[in-house]
C-alpha beads as a LAMMPS data file, in Angstrom:
LAMMPS data file: protein, C-alpha beads

395 atoms
394 bonds

1 atom types
1 bond types

-500.0 500.0 xlo xhi
-500.0 500.0 ylo yhi
-500.0 500.0 zlo zhi

Masses

1 110.0

Atoms # bond

1 1 1 85.299 -144.582 472.848
2 1 1 86.515 -141.728 475.068
3 1 1 88.714 -139.086 473.463
4 1 1 92.246 -139.177 474.880
5 1 1 93.459 -135.917 473.282
6 1 1 92.262 -133.160 470.984
7 1 1 94.729 -134.071 468.272
8 1 1 97.318 -136.736 467.536
9 1 1 100.080 -135.853 465.084
10 1 1 101.915 -138.827 463.600
11 1 1 105.304 -137.833 462.184
12 1 1 106.614 -139.875 459.268
13 1 1 110.324 -140.776 459.241
14 1 1 113.051 -138.479 457.919
15 1 1 113.072 -138.014 454.117
16 1 1 109.901 -140.035 453.640
17 1 1 106.951 -138.699 451.666
18 1 1 103.453 -140.130 451.634
19 1 1 104.151 -141.352 448.095
20 1 1 107.417 -143.067 448.999
21 1 1 105.801 -144.828 451.941
22 1 1 102.871 -145.862 449.782
23 1 1 105.181 -147.252 447.079
24 1 1 106.634 -149.681 449.638
25 1 1 103.252 -150.626 451.092
26 1 1 103.948 -148.896 454.413
27 1 1 101.316 -146.138 454.198
28 1 1 98.583 -148.624 453.357
29 1 1 99.646 -150.792 456.247
30 1 1 99.953 -148.076 458.896
31 1 1 96.616 -146.563 457.858
32 1 1 94.939 -149.704 459.223
33 1 1 96.232 -148.844 462.704
34 1 1 95.444 -145.138 462.335
35 1 1 91.842 -145.878 461.414
36 1 1 91.569 -148.246 464.390
37 1 1 92.766 -145.390 466.652
38 1 1 90.758 -142.637 464.979
39 1 1 87.713 -142.697 467.286
40 1 1 89.941 -142.122 470.327
41 1 1 91.320 -138.726 469.232
42 1 1 89.675 -135.472 468.176
43 1 1 91.769 -135.294 465.024
44 1 1 94.455 -137.542 463.595
45 1 1 97.026 -135.774 461.434
46 1 1 99.824 -137.527 459.540
47 1 1 102.692 -135.155 458.777
48 1 1 105.642 -135.572 456.447
49 1 1 108.665 -133.351 455.908
50 1 1 108.665 -134.195 452.197
51 1 1 106.264 -133.415 449.363
52 1 1 105.849 -135.517 446.223
53 1 1 103.535 -135.266 443.191
54 1 1 102.148 -138.695 444.069
55 1 1 101.079 -137.737 447.599
56 1 1 97.442 -136.979 446.712
57 1 1 96.989 -140.326 444.988
58 1 1 98.512 -142.090 447.995
59 1 1 96.069 -140.352 450.338
60 1 1 93.069 -141.271 448.185
61 1 1 94.184 -144.900 448.201
62 1 1 94.474 -145.246 451.994
63 1 1 91.855 -142.767 453.265
64 1 1 89.041 -142.445 450.704
65 1 1 86.578 -141.048 453.278
66 1 1 88.858 -138.296 454.546
67 1 1 88.911 -139.459 458.173
68 1 1 92.584 -138.533 458.541
69 1 1 94.272 -135.214 457.758
70 1 1 97.567 -135.316 455.868
71 1 1 100.148 -132.525 455.910
72 1 1 103.064 -132.723 453.485
73 1 1 106.203 -130.648 453.117
74 1 1 106.290 -129.689 456.792
75 1 1 109.213 -127.277 457.216
76 1 1 110.758 -127.082 460.695
77 1 1 111.564 -123.373 460.382
78 1 1 108.342 -122.223 458.705
79 1 1 106.001 -120.173 460.878
80 1 1 102.212 -120.558 460.665
81 1 1 102.440 -123.501 458.289
82 1 1 99.552 -125.761 457.394
83 1 1 100.077 -127.977 460.448
84 1 1 99.606 -125.035 462.815
85 1 1 96.664 -123.631 460.859
86 1 1 94.974 -127.043 460.814
87 1 1 95.026 -127.302 464.603
88 1 1 94.248 -123.658 465.376
89 1 1 91.276 -123.788 463.029
90 1 1 89.852 -126.894 464.670
91 1 1 90.630 -126.412 468.343
92 1 1 92.023 -122.937 468.953
93 1 1 94.514 -121.911 471.611
94 1 1 94.916 -124.370 474.480
95 1 1 94.381 -127.519 472.444
96 1 1 95.752 -130.731 473.909
97 1 1 98.087 -132.112 471.224
98 1 1 100.218 -135.274 471.228
99 1 1 103.039 -135.711 468.718
100 1 1 104.148 -139.307 468.088
101 1 1 106.998 -140.356 465.837
102 1 1 106.805 -143.422 463.586
103 1 1 110.579 -143.805 463.845
104 1 1 113.317 -141.971 465.743
105 1 1 114.507 -140.324 462.507
106 1 1 111.431 -138.066 462.696
107 1 1 112.858 -136.432 465.841
108 1 1 113.854 -133.050 464.342
109 1 1 110.433 -132.668 462.677
110 1 1 108.594 -133.649 465.859
111 1 1 110.571 -131.212 468.015
112 1 1 110.061 -128.389 465.500
113 1 1 106.315 -129.042 465.311
114 1 1 106.150 -128.959 469.093
115 1 1 107.918 -125.583 469.152
116 1 1 105.509 -124.113 466.596
117 1 1 102.409 -125.317 468.412
118 1 1 103.729 -124.333 471.834
119 1 1 104.313 -120.774 470.592
120 1 1 100.596 -120.618 469.712
121 1 1 99.571 -121.588 473.239
122 1 1 98.885 -125.279 472.766
123 1 1 99.676 -127.950 475.334
124 1 1 101.990 -130.338 473.497
125 1 1 103.127 -133.787 474.614
126 1 1 105.763 -135.813 472.800
127 1 1 105.958 -139.598 472.461
128 1 1 109.184 -140.942 470.954
129 1 1 108.188 -144.154 469.233
130 1 1 110.831 -146.370 467.611
131 1 1 110.059 -149.334 465.381
132 1 1 113.788 -150.042 465.476
133 1 1 116.908 -148.382 466.871
134 1 1 117.978 -146.256 463.925
135 1 1 121.621 -145.788 464.937
136 1 1 122.072 -149.496 465.578
137 1 1 120.632 -150.398 462.198
138 1 1 123.014 -147.950 460.502
139 1 1 125.926 -149.315 462.514
140 1 1 125.086 -152.808 461.223
141 1 1 124.558 -151.712 457.617
142 1 1 127.138 -148.909 457.246
143 1 1 129.520 -149.345 460.146
144 1 1 129.829 -147.701 463.572
145 1 1 132.287 -145.069 462.307
146 1 1 130.031 -143.821 459.502
147 1 1 129.041 -140.156 460.125
148 1 1 125.391 -141.035 459.475
149 1 1 125.489 -143.513 462.351
150 1 1 126.771 -140.842 464.738
151 1 1 124.163 -138.348 463.516
152 1 1 121.386 -140.872 464.031
153 1 1 122.567 -141.432 467.596
154 1 1 122.542 -137.675 468.258
155 1 1 118.976 -137.351 466.944
156 1 1 117.802 -140.299 469.021
157 1 1 119.382 -138.833 472.144
158 1 1 117.757 -135.412 471.677
159 1 1 114.357 -136.929 470.990
160 1 1 114.480 -139.273 473.984
161 1 1 115.506 -136.455 476.307
162 1 1 112.620 -134.256 475.126
163 1 1 109.883 -136.910 475.085
164 1 1 107.605 -137.655 477.992
165 1 1 107.342 -141.314 477.051
166 1 1 109.564 -143.537 474.899
167 1 1 107.869 -146.450 473.143
168 1 1 109.543 -149.468 471.594
169 1 1 108.180 -152.639 470.050
170 1 1 109.969 -155.074 472.409
171 1 1 111.288 -155.075 475.941
172 1 1 114.844 -155.619 474.704
173 1 1 114.567 -152.577 472.487
174 1 1 113.478 -150.197 475.243
175 1 1 116.092 -151.668 477.590
176 1 1 118.778 -150.842 475.036
177 1 1 117.445 -147.301 474.615
178 1 1 117.439 -146.855 478.393
179 1 1 121.037 -148.060 478.633
180 1 1 122.223 -145.899 475.735
181 1 1 120.621 -142.650 476.784
182 1 1 120.202 -142.982 480.547
183 1 1 116.397 -143.130 480.484
184 1 1 114.349 -143.713 483.619
185 1 1 112.295 -146.891 483.596
186 1 1 109.037 -145.044 484.306
187 1 1 109.318 -143.292 480.915
188 1 1 109.545 -146.531 478.919
189 1 1 106.634 -148.389 477.326
190 1 1 106.324 -151.396 474.998
191 1 1 103.716 -151.449 472.223
192 1 1 104.333 -154.173 469.630
193 1 1 103.748 -153.964 465.913
194 1 1 100.265 -155.023 464.874
195 1 1 98.843 -157.631 462.541
196 1 1 95.611 -157.291 460.556
197 1 1 92.749 -159.561 461.576
198 1 1 90.124 -158.701 458.958
199 1 1 90.648 -161.947 457.009
200 1 1 90.992 -165.498 458.365
201 1 1 94.267 -167.415 457.994
202 1 1 94.542 -169.741 455.019
203 1 1 95.193 -173.453 455.269
204 1 1 97.529 -175.626 453.232
205 1 1 94.844 -176.573 450.721
206 1 1 94.514 -172.900 449.682
207 1 1 98.246 -172.303 449.268
208 1 1 100.571 -172.622 446.291
209 1 1 102.274 -176.019 446.366
210 1 1 105.908 -174.868 446.490
211 1 1 106.364 -171.122 447.012
212 1 1 108.906 -169.790 449.515
213 1 1 108.418 -166.107 450.377
214 1 1 110.444 -163.366 452.047
215 1 1 109.661 -159.638 452.228
216 1 1 112.230 -156.948 453.008
217 1 1 115.051 -154.785 451.724
218 1 1 117.894 -156.352 449.743
219 1 1 120.636 -155.355 452.171
220 1 1 123.397 -157.322 453.846
221 1 1 121.643 -158.049 457.139
222 1 1 118.625 -159.610 455.349
223 1 1 120.829 -162.266 453.679
224 1 1 118.570 -162.751 450.679
225 1 1 121.492 -164.484 448.980
226 1 1 121.432 -167.138 451.732
227 1 1 117.834 -167.962 450.861
228 1 1 118.815 -168.352 447.207
229 1 1 121.663 -170.698 448.166
230 1 1 119.406 -172.661 450.505
231 1 1 116.884 -173.305 447.747
232 1 1 119.734 -174.275 445.398
233 1 1 120.825 -176.900 447.953
234 1 1 117.495 -178.722 447.872
235 1 1 117.630 -181.923 445.831
236 1 1 117.076 -181.445 442.097
237 1 1 113.574 -182.885 441.863
238 1 1 112.191 -180.723 444.677
239 1 1 114.142 -177.612 443.625
240 1 1 112.605 -177.682 440.166
241 1 1 109.168 -177.253 441.767
242 1 1 110.129 -174.376 444.075
243 1 1 109.402 -170.751 443.327
244 1 1 111.372 -168.323 445.515
245 1 1 109.494 -165.017 445.821
246 1 1 111.539 -162.158 447.313
247 1 1 109.531 -158.928 447.598
248 1 1 111.536 -155.753 448.156
249 1 1 114.372 -153.737 446.699
250 1 1 117.838 -152.552 447.592
251 1 1 121.485 -152.553 446.536
252 1 1 121.802 -156.363 446.574
253 1 1 118.726 -157.187 444.505
254 1 1 120.572 -157.480 441.178
255 1 1 123.281 -159.716 442.632
256 1 1 120.643 -162.007 444.178
257 1 1 118.967 -162.343 440.785
258 1 1 122.299 -163.122 439.134
259 1 1 123.094 -165.697 441.803
260 1 1 119.716 -167.398 441.323
261 1 1 120.206 -167.563 437.570
262 1 1 123.640 -169.119 438.017
263 1 1 122.377 -171.726 440.494
264 1 1 119.242 -172.648 438.590
265 1 1 116.839 -171.259 441.197
266 1 1 113.445 -170.016 439.962
267 1 1 113.445 -166.567 441.552
268 1 1 110.864 -163.802 441.267
269 1 1 111.968 -160.424 442.635
270 1 1 109.286 -157.875 441.674
271 1 1 110.582 -155.048 443.876
272 1 1 108.255 -153.305 446.308
273 1 1 104.553 -153.928 445.735
274 1 1 101.341 -152.744 447.370
275 1 1 100.665 -154.047 450.861
276 1 1 97.518 -155.771 449.594
277 1 1 99.735 -157.778 447.217
278 1 1 102.114 -158.634 450.054
279 1 1 99.211 -159.908 452.127
280 1 1 97.959 -162.011 449.243
281 1 1 101.436 -163.492 448.795
282 1 1 101.477 -164.394 452.503
283 1 1 98.097 -166.094 452.151
284 1 1 99.341 -168.167 449.205
285 1 1 102.977 -169.014 450.019
286 1 1 103.887 -172.466 451.307
287 1 1 106.650 -171.139 453.568
288 1 1 107.773 -167.739 454.828
289 1 1 111.547 -167.612 455.411
290 1 1 113.770 -165.032 457.090
291 1 1 117.541 -165.467 457.415
292 1 1 118.347 -161.981 458.759
293 1 1 121.332 -161.416 460.995
294 1 1 119.341 -158.984 463.123
295 1 1 115.750 -157.799 463.497
296 1 1 113.734 -155.919 466.108
297 1 1 110.042 -156.873 465.943
298 1 1 109.781 -157.772 462.237
299 1 1 106.416 -156.793 460.838
300 1 1 106.594 -159.067 457.811
301 1 1 107.294 -162.143 459.939
302 1 1 104.382 -161.593 462.323
303 1 1 102.041 -160.723 459.425
304 1 1 102.974 -163.966 457.660
305 1 1 102.330 -165.853 460.903
306 1 1 98.935 -164.153 461.272
307 1 1 98.083 -165.228 457.720
308 1 1 98.730 -168.859 458.672
309 1 1 101.991 -169.194 456.775
310 1 1 104.528 -171.581 458.359
311 1 1 107.768 -169.794 459.265
312 1 1 111.373 -170.877 458.871
313 1 1 113.811 -168.563 460.623
314 1 1 117.003 -168.570 462.620
315 1 1 118.000 -167.680 466.161
316 1 1 119.215 -164.192 465.250
317 1 1 118.271 -161.294 467.516
318 1 1 114.650 -160.294 467.084
319 1 1 113.669 -163.489 465.265
320 1 1 114.240 -166.437 467.564
321 1 1 111.933 -165.132 470.274
322 1 1 108.982 -164.823 467.895
323 1 1 108.894 -168.435 466.737
324 1 1 108.305 -171.399 469.042
325 1 1 110.279 -174.156 467.393
326 1 1 108.033 -177.022 466.332
327 1 1 104.891 -175.209 467.494
328 1 1 104.541 -171.998 465.449
329 1 1 107.393 -172.513 462.997
330 1 1 110.850 -173.929 462.501
331 1 1 113.736 -172.163 464.197
332 1 1 117.222 -173.265 463.254
333 1 1 120.705 -172.474 464.613
334 1 1 122.095 -169.405 462.901
335 1 1 125.432 -171.001 462.098
336 1 1 124.183 -174.090 460.231
337 1 1 123.776 -173.083 456.582
338 1 1 122.222 -176.349 455.370
339 1 1 119.470 -176.223 457.985
340 1 1 117.306 -173.890 455.902
341 1 1 117.418 -176.352 453.002
342 1 1 116.465 -179.250 455.278
343 1 1 113.604 -177.293 456.820
344 1 1 112.318 -176.232 453.415
345 1 1 112.329 -179.788 452.124
346 1 1 110.652 -181.158 455.254
347 1 1 107.798 -178.654 455.054
348 1 1 107.331 -178.970 451.301
349 1 1 106.875 -182.721 451.690
350 1 1 104.499 -182.545 454.683
351 1 1 101.372 -180.380 454.119
352 1 1 99.844 -181.514 457.425
353 1 1 102.869 -180.237 459.336
354 1 1 102.614 -176.954 457.424
355 1 1 98.948 -176.706 458.380
356 1 1 99.652 -177.313 462.062
357 1 1 102.492 -174.788 462.274
358 1 1 100.608 -172.142 460.286
359 1 1 97.357 -172.363 462.246
360 1 1 99.199 -172.327 465.580
361 1 1 101.194 -169.278 464.455
362 1 1 98.034 -167.467 463.368
363 1 1 96.266 -168.138 466.663
364 1 1 99.165 -167.015 468.835
365 1 1 100.074 -163.966 466.760
366 1 1 96.545 -162.644 466.348
367 1 1 95.915 -162.924 470.084
368 1 1 99.109 -161.039 470.943
369 1 1 99.330 -158.467 468.145
370 1 1 95.838 -158.022 466.665
371 1 1 95.270 -154.486 465.405
372 1 1 92.396 -153.663 467.764
373 1 1 94.436 -154.680 470.812
374 1 1 97.479 -152.711 469.635
375 1 1 95.297 -149.660 468.889
376 1 1 94.003 -149.770 472.471
377 1 1 97.578 -149.943 473.738
378 1 1 98.587 -146.984 471.572
379 1 1 95.676 -144.901 472.851
380 1 1 96.486 -145.929 476.411
381 1 1 100.029 -144.585 476.053
382 1 1 98.682 -141.336 474.578
383 1 1 96.233 -140.943 477.468
384 1 1 99.034 -141.605 479.926
385 1 1 101.266 -138.981 478.289
386 1 1 98.480 -136.415 478.650
387 1 1 97.486 -137.367 482.189
388 1 1 100.891 -137.647 483.850
389 1 1 102.075 -134.191 482.875
390 1 1 105.432 -135.642 481.949
391 1 1 107.703 -133.346 479.980
392 1 1 105.146 -131.191 478.216
393 1 1 106.776 -129.224 475.439
394 1 1 104.789 -126.259 476.710
395 1 1 106.641 -126.383 480.026

Bonds

1 1 1 2
2 1 2 3
3 1 3 4
4 1 4 5
5 1 5 6
6 1 6 7
7 1 7 8
8 1 8 9
9 1 9 10
10 1 10 11
11 1 11 12
12 1 12 13
13 1 13 14
14 1 14 15
15 1 15 16
16 1 16 17
17 1 17 18
18 1 18 19
19 1 19 20
20 1 20 21
21 1 21 22
22 1 22 23
23 1 23 24
24 1 24 25
25 1 25 26
26 1 26 27
27 1 27 28
28 1 28 29
29 1 29 30
30 1 30 31
31 1 31 32
32 1 32 33
33 1 33 34
34 1 34 35
35 1 35 36
36 1 36 37
37 1 37 38
38 1 38 39
39 1 39 40
40 1 40 41
41 1 41 42
42 1 42 43
43 1 43 44
44 1 44 45
45 1 45 46
46 1 46 47
47 1 47 48
48 1 48 49
49 1 49 50
50 1 50 51
51 1 51 52
52 1 52 53
53 1 53 54
54 1 54 55
55 1 55 56
56 1 56 57
57 1 57 58
58 1 58 59
59 1 59 60
60 1 60 61
61 1 61 62
62 1 62 63
63 1 63 64
64 1 64 65
65 1 65 66
66 1 66 67
67 1 67 68
68 1 68 69
69 1 69 70
70 1 70 71
71 1 71 72
72 1 72 73
73 1 73 74
74 1 74 75
75 1 75 76
76 1 76 77
77 1 77 78
78 1 78 79
79 1 79 80
80 1 80 81
81 1 81 82
82 1 82 83
83 1 83 84
84 1 84 85
85 1 85 86
86 1 86 87
87 1 87 88
88 1 88 89
89 1 89 90
90 1 90 91
91 1 91 92
92 1 92 93
93 1 93 94
94 1 94 95
95 1 95 96
96 1 96 97
97 1 97 98
98 1 98 99
99 1 99 100
100 1 100 101
101 1 101 102
102 1 102 103
103 1 103 104
104 1 104 105
105 1 105 106
106 1 106 107
107 1 107 108
108 1 108 109
109 1 109 110
110 1 110 111
111 1 111 112
112 1 112 113
113 1 113 114
114 1 114 115
115 1 115 116
116 1 116 117
117 1 117 118
118 1 118 119
119 1 119 120
120 1 120 121
121 1 121 122
122 1 122 123
123 1 123 124
124 1 124 125
125 1 125 126
126 1 126 127
127 1 127 128
128 1 128 129
129 1 129 130
130 1 130 131
131 1 131 132
132 1 132 133
133 1 133 134
134 1 134 135
135 1 135 136
136 1 136 137
137 1 137 138
138 1 138 139
139 1 139 140
140 1 140 141
141 1 141 142
142 1 142 143
143 1 143 144
144 1 144 145
145 1 145 146
146 1 146 147
147 1 147 148
148 1 148 149
149 1 149 150
150 1 150 151
151 1 151 152
152 1 152 153
153 1 153 154
154 1 154 155
155 1 155 156
156 1 156 157
157 1 157 158
158 1 158 159
159 1 159 160
160 1 160 161
161 1 161 162
162 1 162 163
163 1 163 164
164 1 164 165
165 1 165 166
166 1 166 167
167 1 167 168
168 1 168 169
169 1 169 170
170 1 170 171
171 1 171 172
172 1 172 173
173 1 173 174
174 1 174 175
175 1 175 176
176 1 176 177
177 1 177 178
178 1 178 179
179 1 179 180
180 1 180 181
181 1 181 182
182 1 182 183
183 1 183 184
184 1 184 185
185 1 185 186
186 1 186 187
187 1 187 188
188 1 188 189
189 1 189 190
190 1 190 191
191 1 191 192
192 1 192 193
193 1 193 194
194 1 194 195
195 1 195 196
196 1 196 197
197 1 197 198
198 1 198 199
199 1 199 200
200 1 200 201
201 1 201 202
202 1 202 203
203 1 203 204
204 1 204 205
205 1 205 206
206 1 206 207
207 1 207 208
208 1 208 209
209 1 209 210
210 1 210 211
211 1 211 212
212 1 212 213
213 1 213 214
214 1 214 215
215 1 215 216
216 1 216 217
217 1 217 218
218 1 218 219
219 1 219 220
220 1 220 221
221 1 221 222
222 1 222 223
223 1 223 224
224 1 224 225
225 1 225 226
226 1 226 227
227 1 227 228
228 1 228 229
229 1 229 230
230 1 230 231
231 1 231 232
232 1 232 233
233 1 233 234
234 1 234 235
235 1 235 236
236 1 236 237
237 1 237 238
238 1 238 239
239 1 239 240
240 1 240 241
241 1 241 242
242 1 242 243
243 1 243 244
244 1 244 245
245 1 245 246
246 1 246 247
247 1 247 248
248 1 248 249
249 1 249 250
250 1 250 251
251 1 251 252
252 1 252 253
253 1 253 254
254 1 254 255
255 1 255 256
256 1 256 257
257 1 257 258
258 1 258 259
259 1 259 260
260 1 260 261
261 1 261 262
262 1 262 263
263 1 263 264
264 1 264 265
265 1 265 266
266 1 266 267
267 1 267 268
268 1 268 269
269 1 269 270
270 1 270 271
271 1 271 272
272 1 272 273
273 1 273 274
274 1 274 275
275 1 275 276
276 1 276 277
277 1 277 278
278 1 278 279
279 1 279 280
280 1 280 281
281 1 281 282
282 1 282 283
283 1 283 284
284 1 284 285
285 1 285 286
286 1 286 287
287 1 287 288
288 1 288 289
289 1 289 290
290 1 290 291
291 1 291 292
292 1 292 293
293 1 293 294
294 1 294 295
295 1 295 296
296 1 296 297
297 1 297 298
298 1 298 299
299 1 299 300
300 1 300 301
301 1 301 302
302 1 302 303
303 1 303 304
304 1 304 305
305 1 305 306
306 1 306 307
307 1 307 308
308 1 308 309
309 1 309 310
310 1 310 311
311 1 311 312
312 1 312 313
313 1 313 314
314 1 314 315
315 1 315 316
316 1 316 317
317 1 317 318
318 1 318 319
319 1 319 320
320 1 320 321
321 1 321 322
322 1 322 323
323 1 323 324
324 1 324 325
325 1 325 326
326 1 326 327
327 1 327 328
328 1 328 329
329 1 329 330
330 1 330 331
331 1 331 332
332 1 332 333
333 1 333 334
334 1 334 335
335 1 335 336
336 1 336 337
337 1 337 338
338 1 338 339
339 1 339 340
340 1 340 341
341 1 341 342
342 1 342 343
343 1 343 344
344 1 344 345
345 1 345 346
346 1 346 347
347 1 347 348
348 1 348 349
349 1 349 350
350 1 350 351
351 1 351 352
352 1 352 353
353 1 353 354
354 1 354 355
355 1 355 356
356 1 356 357
357 1 357 358
358 1 358 359
359 1 359 360
360 1 360 361
361 1 361 362
362 1 362 363
363 1 363 364
364 1 364 365
365 1 365 366
366 1 366 367
367 1 367 368
368 1 368 369
369 1 369 370
370 1 370 371
371 1 371 372
372 1 372 373
373 1 373 374
374 1 374 375
375 1 375 376
376 1 376 377
377 1 377 378
378 1 378 379
379 1 379 380
380 1 380 381
381 1 381 382
382 1 382 383
383 1 383 384
384 1 384 385
385 1 385 386
386 1 386 387
387 1 387 388
388 1 388 389
389 1 389 390
390 1 390 391
391 1 391 392
392 1 392 393
393 1 393 394
394 1 394 395
């Protein structure tokens, strides 16, 4: 594979350490993509603005062979920090460096790193990558008048203005960024989230008989309580067999557990677990359900589809377009509360239907979002950023 740049720096989101990302399964997951991209860059460096005692253990877990360099505690105002020394030692002055954010919240760190490297004579290109629109998510969760929402919008604007290319996971997402910040179309690219393809999808005969799974934070927009109520609405005989497995944490986790206890729903809510455990749960669950009010390109949903798990979701933004109703899952109108219960019961009583939906979902999702294909797209965007000369931070 041809090298597209001397070094790629991946900036973790604001206030995230390697350990905190690893605790939620994110570091383990993203490392799959980084390793798939590794041969296309001279060096791949993952940088975080935070440092945590558990960082070293997290690195050993996701990169035992040392193929990736990790820099923790990156300080925007520190001169000649480890990030600069790492690159100067390997490539010297004039190195071709690309900085790519994981989320828009990494903007201040990415801009500061670019300044430091530019001052040492390196040619720096910036790619603003957004898994979701940070300010919009905060507006949904905290309100549009919350100061943190306004600050997120300011950071997004500064990052998008400085970057040569802006990457989103869907066309709708980059269109919204273009509208918000007045971005030219030629600076916009779409690279979707990836799914792993190292293990085959599992069929109905290998799955637990009555497990309904959802993965995500316990916050208002995820509507975990709606899933609890939907299971409670299934007839008594079927409900007694169902295990509802909600993986994640957040401010509404305790109330969801209390609700389940009051309604007689068998709920397991273990908090965040390793990504390997999430993948195993997706291989074993009967149904994957998501009742969110809003998503972007939800990683957990497409990973469950790739694992062959039949999906039940609604028509909310970011969800409806992923699932072909009756072909790769069951998509229900967002405003019909009982529809989740009906879909659950129908799938639980028809293993052949589950098998058909799950295998179709796996085939479609793996073809569109397989990690090797997404890695090639990522490297293509990096090569384009270097070749076009667009908005070098050294200019």
